[in-house]
C-alpha positions as CSV (number, residue, x, y, z in Angstrom):
1,M,141.8,87.9,115.9
2,M,140.5,87.8,119.5
3,V,139.7,84.1,119.4
4,P,143.3,82.8,118.8
5,L,144.6,85.2,121.4
6,L,142.1,84.0,124.0
7,H,142.8,80.4,123.1
8,H,146.5,81.0,124.1
9,G,145.5,82.7,127.4
10,M,146.0,86.3,126.4
11,V,144.3,89.0,128.3
12,L,142.5,91.7,126.2
13,A,141.9,95.2,127.4
14,G,139.9,97.9,125.6
15,L,138.6,101.3,126.5
16,P,135.3,101.6,128.5
17,Y,132.7,104.2,127.5
18,S,133.4,106.0,130.8
19,E,136.4,107.6,128.9
20,P,134.9,111.0,127.8
21,A,137.1,111.3,124.7
22,L,135.6,108.0,123.4
23,T,132.3,109.7,122.7
24,R,133.9,113.0,121.5
25,T,136.4,111.7,119.0
26,R,135.5,112.0,115.3
27,S,138.8,110.7,114.0
28,G,140.1,107.7,116.0
29,G,139.1,105.6,118.9
30,T,136.6,102.8,119.7
31,P,136.1,100.5,122.7
32,Y,138.6,98.2,121.0
33,G,141.3,100.9,121.4
34,P,142.7,104.1,120.1
35,S,143.4,104.5,116.4
36,H,144.7,107.1,113.9
37,A,144.8,107.5,110.2
38,A,147.4,110.1,109.1
39,G,146.6,109.9,105.5
40,T,148.9,111.2,102.8
41,D,149.1,114.6,104.4
42,N,150.5,113.2,107.7
43,R,147.7,114.6,109.8
44,P,148.8,114.9,113.5
45,L,147.1,113.2,116.4
46,T,144.0,115.0,117.8
47,D,143.7,115.9,121.5
48,D,141.1,113.2,121.8
49,E,143.3,110.5,120.2
50,I,146.2,111.5,122.6
51,E,143.8,111.3,125.6
52,L,142.6,107.8,124.5
53,C,146.1,106.6,124.0
54,R,147.1,107.7,127.5
55,A,143.9,106.3,129.0
56,L,144.6,102.9,127.5
57,G,148.2,103.0,128.6
58,Q,147.1,103.7,132.2
59,R,144.5,100.9,132.0
60,L,147.1,98.4,130.8
61,A,149.6,99.5,133.5
62,H,147.0,99.1,136.2
63,L,146.0,95.6,134.8
64,A,149.7,94.5,134.6
65,G,150.2,95.6,138.2
66,K,147.2,93.5,139.3
67,L,148.5,90.5,137.4
68,A,152.0,90.7,138.8
């Protein structure tokens, strides 16, 4: 999916390995971004997943500020 987005001038941002939760998580998160699979038992987010979501949000806000 990245190729069409880049073709249209989109800017992609992922998570760098400098995020500690990225190497700790066992349930959700890759350099492409945070993820979560609740399953049929509606498993809640782990602390690492929440940390990765916040880190990506901060990264995107910083990038948007630089582009503005």
